[in-house]
MITI-958245 format. One record per residue (C-alpha): residue in three letters; x, y, z. Coordinates in Angstrom, 1 decimal, m for minus. Example, Ala and Ser with C-alpha at 12.3 -4.5 7.8 and 13.67 -1.06 7.14 Angstrom:
# residues 2
['ALA' [12.3 m4.5 7.8]] ['SER' [13.7 m1.1 7.1]] 
This chain:
# residues 281
['UNK' [m0.1 18.6 2.4]] ['UNK' [0.1 16.6 m0.9]] ['UNK' [1.2 13.2 m0.9]] ['UNK' [4.0 14.6 m3.0]] ['UNK' [4.8 16.7 m0.1]] ['UNK' [4.4 14.0 2.8]] ['UNK' [6.7 11.7 0.8]] ['UNK' [9.6 14.4 0.5]] ['UNK' [9.4 14.6 4.3]] ['UNK' [9.4 11.0 4.9]] ['UNK' [12.5 10.6 2.8]] ['UNK' [14.4 13.5 4.5]] ['UNK' [13.4 11.9 8.0]] ['UNK' [14.2 8.5 7.0]] ['UNK' [10.7 7.5 7.7]] ['UNK' [7.8 5.7 5.8]] ['UNK' [4.5 6.2 5.1]] ['UNK' [1.9 3.5 5.9]] ['UNK' [m0.5 2.2 2.9]] ['UNK' [m3.4 0.1 4.5]] ['UNK' [m6.0 m1.2 2.7]] ['UNK' [m9.7 m1.4 3.5]] ['UNK' [m13.1 m3.0 2.6]] ['UNK' [m15.4 m1.0 5.2]] ['UNK' [m15.9 1.7 7.3]] ['UNK' [m14.8 0.0 10.7]] ['UNK' [m11.3 m0.3 9.0]] ['UNK' [m11.1 3.1 7.6]] ['UNK' [m12.3 4.4 11.1]] ['UNK' [m9.4 2.3 12.6]] ['UNK' [m6.5 3.2 10.5]] ['UNK' [m7.6 7.0 10.5]] ['UNK' [m7.9 7.1 14.1]] ['UNK' [m4.2 5.4 14.9]] ['UNK' [m2.6 7.8 12.4]] ['UNK' [m4.5 10.6 14.0]] ['UNK' [m3.0 9.8 17.6]] ['UNK' [0.5 9.4 16.2]] ['UNK' [0.1 12.7 14.2]] ['UNK' [1.3 10.8 11.1]] ['UNK' [0.0 10.9 7.4]] ['UNK' [m1.1 7.7 6.0]] ['UNK' [m2.5 6.2 2.5]] ['UNK' [m5.8 4.5 2.3]] ['UNK' [m5.9 1.8 m0.5]] ['UNK' [m8.3 m0.1 m2.3]] ['UNK' [m7.5 m2.8 m4.8]] ['UNK' [m10.0 m3.2 m7.9]] ['UNK' [m11.7 m5.9 m5.9]] ['UNK' [m12.1 m3.7 m2.7]] ['UNK' [m13.0 m0.5 m5.1]] ['UNK' [m15.6 m2.7 m6.6]] ['UNK' [m17.3 m3.6 m3.6]] ['UNK' [m17.1 m0.3 m1.9]] ['UNK' [m17.6 1.6 m4.9]] ['UNK' [m14.8 4.3 m6.0]] ['UNK' [m17.2 7.4 m5.5]] ['UNK' [m18.3 6.2 m2.2]] ['UNK' [m14.4 5.5 m1.1]] ['UNK' [m13.2 8.7 m2.7]] ['UNK' [m16.3 10.3 m0.7]] ['UNK' [m15.5 8.8 2.6]] ['UNK' [m11.7 9.5 2.9]] ['UNK' [m12.7 13.1 1.6]] ['UNK' [m15.0 13.2 4.8]] ['UNK' [m12.4 11.8 7.1]] ['UNK' [m10.1 13.8 5.7]] ['UNK' [m11.9 17.4 6.3]] ['UNK' [m13.5 16.1 9.9]] ['UNK' [m10.2 15.3 11.4]] ['UNK' [m7.7 18.1 9.2]] ['UNK' [m5.5 14.7 9.1]] ['UNK' [m3.0 14.2 6.1]] ['UNK' [m5.1 11.2 4.3]] ['UNK' [m4.4 9.8 0.7]] ['UNK' [m6.5 7.2 m1.3]] ['UNK' [m4.9 5.1 m3.3]] ['UNK' [m6.0 2.7 m6.3]] ['UNK' [m4.1 m0.2 m5.5]] ['UNK' [m2.8 m2.9 m7.9]] ['UNK' [m5.3 m1.6 m10.9]] ['UNK' [m4.7 m3.5 m13.9]] ['UNK' [m7.6 m1.9 m15.9]] ['UNK' [m7.3 1.7 m17.7]] ['UNK' [m10.9 2.0 m17.4]] ['UNK' [m11.0 1.6 m14.0]] ['UNK' [m7.7 3.5 m13.5]] ['UNK' [m9.4 6.3 m15.4]] ['UNK' [m12.6 6.0 m13.5]] ['UNK' [m10.7 6.3 m10.0]] ['UNK' [m8.4 9.3 m11.0]] ['UNK' [m11.7 11.4 m12.1]] ['UNK' [m13.3 10.4 m9.0]] ['UNK' [m10.2 12.1 m7.2]] ['UNK' [m8.0 9.3 m6.0]] ['UNK' [m4.4 10.7 m4.9]] ['UNK' [m2.5 8.1 m6.6]] ['UNK' [m2.5 5.1 m8.9]] ['UNK' [m0.3 1.8 m8.8]] ['UNK' [m0.9 0.3 m12.3]] ['UNK' [0.1 m3.3 m11.9]] ['UNK' [1.6 m4.9 m15.2]] ['UNK' [4.7 m6.7 m13.1]] ['UNK' [3.6 m10.1 m14.2]] ['UNK' [4.5 m9.2 m17.7]] ['UNK' [7.9 m9.2 m19.2]] ['UNK' [9.9 m6.0 m18.8]] ['UNK' [9.6 m4.7 m22.0]] ['UNK' [5.8 m5.3 m22.2]] ['UNK' [5.3 m3.9 m18.4]] ['UNK' [7.4 m0.7 m19.6]] ['UNK' [5.1 m0.3 m22.8]] ['UNK' [1.7 m0.9 m20.6]] ['UNK' [2.8 1.3 m17.9]] ['UNK' [4.4 4.1 m19.9]] ['UNK' [0.4 4.3 m21.5]] ['UNK' [m1.0 4.2 m18.2]] ['UNK' [1.2 7.2 m16.8]] ['UNK' [0.4 9.0 m20.3]] ['UNK' [m3.1 8.8 m19.7]] ['UNK' [m3.7 9.4 m16.0]] ['UNK' [m1.4 12.3 m16.5]] ['UNK' [m3.6 13.6 m19.3]] ['UNK' [m6.3 13.8 m16.9]] ['UNK' [m4.6 15.0 m13.7]] ['UNK' [m1.2 16.0 m13.2]] ['UNK' [m1.3 16.0 m9.4]] ['UNK' [m2.0 12.1 m9.4]] ['UNK' [1.0 10.1 m8.5]] ['UNK' [1.6 7.1 m10.7]] ['UNK' [3.4 4.0 m9.3]] ['UNK' [4.6 1.0 m11.2]] ['UNK' [6.2 m2.3 m10.4]] ['UNK' [9.3 m4.4 m11.6]] ['UNK' [9.2 m7.6 m10.4]] ['UNK' [6.9 m10.1 m9.4]] ['UNK' [5.9 m10.7 m5.9]] ['UNK' [2.5 m12.6 m6.1]] ['UNK' [m1.0 m11.6 m6.1]] ['UNK' [m2.3 m12.6 m3.0]] ['UNK' [m3.5 m11.0 0.5]] ['UNK' [m3.9 m14.6 2.2]] ['UNK' [m1.9 m17.0 4.1]] ['UNK' [0.5 m19.0 2.1]] ['UNK' [1.7 m22.5 2.3]] ['UNK' [4.9 m21.6 0.2]] ['UNK' [6.1 m18.9 m2.2]] ['UNK' [4.1 m18.4 m5.5]] ['UNK' [5.4 m19.3 m8.5]] ['UNK' [7.5 m16.8 m10.4]] ['UNK' [8.3 m15.0 m7.2]] ['UNK' [12.1 m13.5 m7.8]] ['UNK' [14.2 m10.4 m7.0]] ['UNK' [14.6 m7.5 m9.6]] ['UNK' [17.7 m6.0 m11.2]] ['UNK' [18.9 m2.3 m10.4]] ['UNK' [19.4 m1.8 m14.1]] ['UNK' [15.8 m3.0 m14.9]] ['UNK' [14.5 m0.8 m12.3]] ['UNK' [16.5 2.2 m13.4]] ['UNK' [15.3 1.8 m17.2]] ['UNK' [11.8 1.0 m15.9]] ['UNK' [11.9 4.6 m14.1]] ['UNK' [13.5 6.5 m16.8]] ['UNK' [11.2 4.8 m19.6]] ['UNK' [7.7 5.4 m18.0]] ['UNK' [7.9 8.6 m16.6]] ['UNK' [6.5 6.9 m13.0]] ['UNK' [6.5 9.0 m9.8]] ['UNK' [7.1 5.8 m7.4]] ['UNK' [8.3 2.7 m8.2]] ['UNK' [7.6 m1.1 m6.2]] ['UNK' [10.8 m3.4 m6.8]] ['UNK' [10.9 m6.9 m5.9]] ['UNK' [13.3 m7.5 m3.4]] ['UNK' [12.5 m10.7 m1.5]] ['UNK' [8.9 m9.6 m0.4]] ['UNK' [6.1 m11.2 m1.5]] ['UNK' [2.2 m10.8 m1.1]] ['UNK' [0.5 m12.3 1.4]] ['UNK' [1.9 m14.0 4.6]] ['UNK' [3.8 m17.4 4.6]] ['UNK' [2.9 m19.7 7.1]] ['UNK' [6.3 m20.6 7.9]] ['UNK' [7.7 m16.8 7.8]] ['UNK' [8.4 m14.9 5.1]] ['UNK' [11.8 m14.3 3.1]] ['UNK' [14.7 m11.9 4.1]] ['UNK' [14.6 m8.7 2.2]] ['UNK' [18.1 m7.9 0.2]] ['UNK' [19.0 m5.0 2.0]] ['UNK' [22.0 m4.5 m0.3]] ['UNK' [19.6 m4.2 m3.2]] ['UNK' [17.2 m1.9 m1.7]] ['UNK' [20.1 0.6 m1.3]] ['UNK' [21.4 m0.1 m4.7]] ['UNK' [18.1 1.0 m6.3]] ['UNK' [17.7 3.7 m4.1]] ['UNK' [21.0 5.2 m5.2]] ['UNK' [20.3 4.6 m8.7]] ['UNK' [16.6 6.0 m9.4]] ['UNK' [15.4 9.7 m7.9]] ['UNK' [11.6 8.4 m7.1]] ['UNK' [10.7 7.1 m3.7]] ['UNK' [10.5 3.5 m3.5]] ['UNK' [7.6 1.5 m2.3]] ['UNK' [7.4 m2.3 m0.3]] ['UNK' [4.7 m3.9 m1.4]] ['UNK' [3.7 m7.4 0.7]] ['UNK' [4.6 m5.8 4.0]] ['UNK' [2.8 m8.6 6.0]] ['UNK' [5.1 m10.9 7.9]] ['UNK' [8.1 m8.7 7.8]] ['UNK' [10.1 m8.7 10.5]] ['UNK' [10.3 m5.5 13.0]] ['UNK' [14.2 m5.3 12.1]] ['UNK' [13.9 m5.9 8.5]] ['UNK' [11.5 m2.6 8.2]] ['UNK' [13.6 m0.3 10.2]] ['UNK' [16.9 m1.4 8.0]] ['UNK' [14.6 m1.2 4.4]] ['UNK' [13.2 2.2 5.5]] ['UNK' [17.0 3.5 6.2]] ['UNK' [17.9 2.1 3.0]] ['UNK' [15.4 4.1 1.1]] ['UNK' [11.9 2.8 1.4]] ['UNK' [9.0 5.6 1.6]] ['UNK' [5.9 3.8 1.3]] ['UNK' [5.0 0.3 2.9]] ['UNK' [1.9 m1.8 2.0]] ['UNK' [0.3 m3.9 5.0]] ['UNK' [m2.9 m5.8 3.6]] ['UNK' [m2.7 m9.3 5.1]] ['UNK' [m2.2 m8.5 8.6]] ['UNK' [m5.2 m6.0 8.6]] ['UNK' [m7.5 m8.9 7.3]] ['UNK' [m6.3 m11.1 9.8]] ['UNK' [m6.9 m8.6 12.4]] ['UNK' [m10.3 m7.5 11.0]] ['UNK' [m11.3 m11.3 11.1]] ['UNK' [m9.9 m11.9 14.4]] ['UNK' [m12.1 m8.9 15.9]] ['UNK' [m15.2 m10.0 14.5]] ['UNK' [m14.9 m13.6 15.3]] ['UNK' [m14.2 m12.2 19.1]] ['UNK' [m17.4 m10.0 19.1]] ['UNK' [m19.4 m12.8 17.7]] ['UNK' [m18.6 m15.0 20.6]] ['UNK' [m21.8 m13.4 22.1]] ['UNK' [m24.2 m15.8 20.5]] ['UNK' [m27.3 m13.6 21.0]] ['UNK' [m25.4 m10.6 19.3]] ['UNK' [m26.7 m10.1 15.7]] ['UNK' [m26.1 m6.0 15.1]] ['UNK' [m23.6 m5.4 12.8]] ['UNK' [m23.2 m1.9 14.5]] ['UNK' [m22.0 m3.8 17.6]] ['UNK' [m19.8 m6.4 16.2]] ['UNK' [m18.0 m4.4 14.0]] ['UNK' [m16.2 m2.0 16.5]] ['UNK' [m14.5 m5.4 17.4]] ['UNK' [m12.9 m5.2 14.3]] ['UNK' [m12.4 m1.7 14.6]] ['UNK' [m10.2 m2.0 17.6]] ['UNK' [m8.4 m5.2 16.2]] ['UNK' [m7.4 m2.9 13.5]] ['UNK' [m6.7 0.1 15.2]] ['UNK' [m3.9 m1.8 17.0]] ['UNK' [m2.2 m3.7 14.2]] ['UNK' [m2.3 m0.1 12.5]] ['UNK' [m0.8 1.5 15.6]] ['UNK' [2.1 m0.7 15.7]] ['UNK' [3.3 m0.5 12.5]] ['UNK' [3.2 3.4 12.4]] ['UNK' [4.9 3.5 15.2]] ['UNK' [7.6 1.3 13.5]] ['UNK' [7.4 3.0 10.2]] ['UNK' [8.1 6.7 12.0]] ['UNK' [11.1 5.3 14.0]] ['UNK' [9.0 5.4 17.0]] ['UNK' [9.5 1.6 18.2]] 
């Protein structure tokens, strides 16, 4: 199954595909195991920083190996890439999708630069799905004290224009979501806006900044038209807690005995989210 086919299926069933970022093999193993246990497709994401740490070719090789070993629908996404050079590297290496992030710019600049990215990517590989963003939701995957400056919601007509003029395959609108997790609780999503956007465009909608959003908001957002949900901060928190728990044994110095703690913590976090996105909770 291709990512495009998986999205068509998810949209038809009013479900969402989970997107989870990785920086190491422990998180990858956890995410793949969780998706396999539930029999659902999953998207593995690497930001530019994560891809630089892992290495783009290595990330592709790891996901390809997992896909072949498990016979699961596992897809690899270049998450929030800004550099066309890095995007080209990811596309040529074998990534399934790319998010070109120009959301911090004006709408006009965002459209222009995203269109250039789409044309470049499609000239290399037509099968790669390209996602763009409309509206700024911050850039952090940390615990936040307050909303980042400039965060807001987008307009339906802006999303419609963006999709029509850029030729993106997927669009991520700002609908009350925020990257990172607010310590006091994340703001509520604008469900009416999600529904209106879903009716105005033909491409799937993606929700970024999923960490910290309530279960009920997720359910309503997916029913309203969200097809992919990004989770990163929650995974990082789970990973760290798993490592810290394993390191309570002060004598333990073997990484391969520490990282299973991180893997198990990430597995539990991902499993719960995948159940929710798949309508199993």
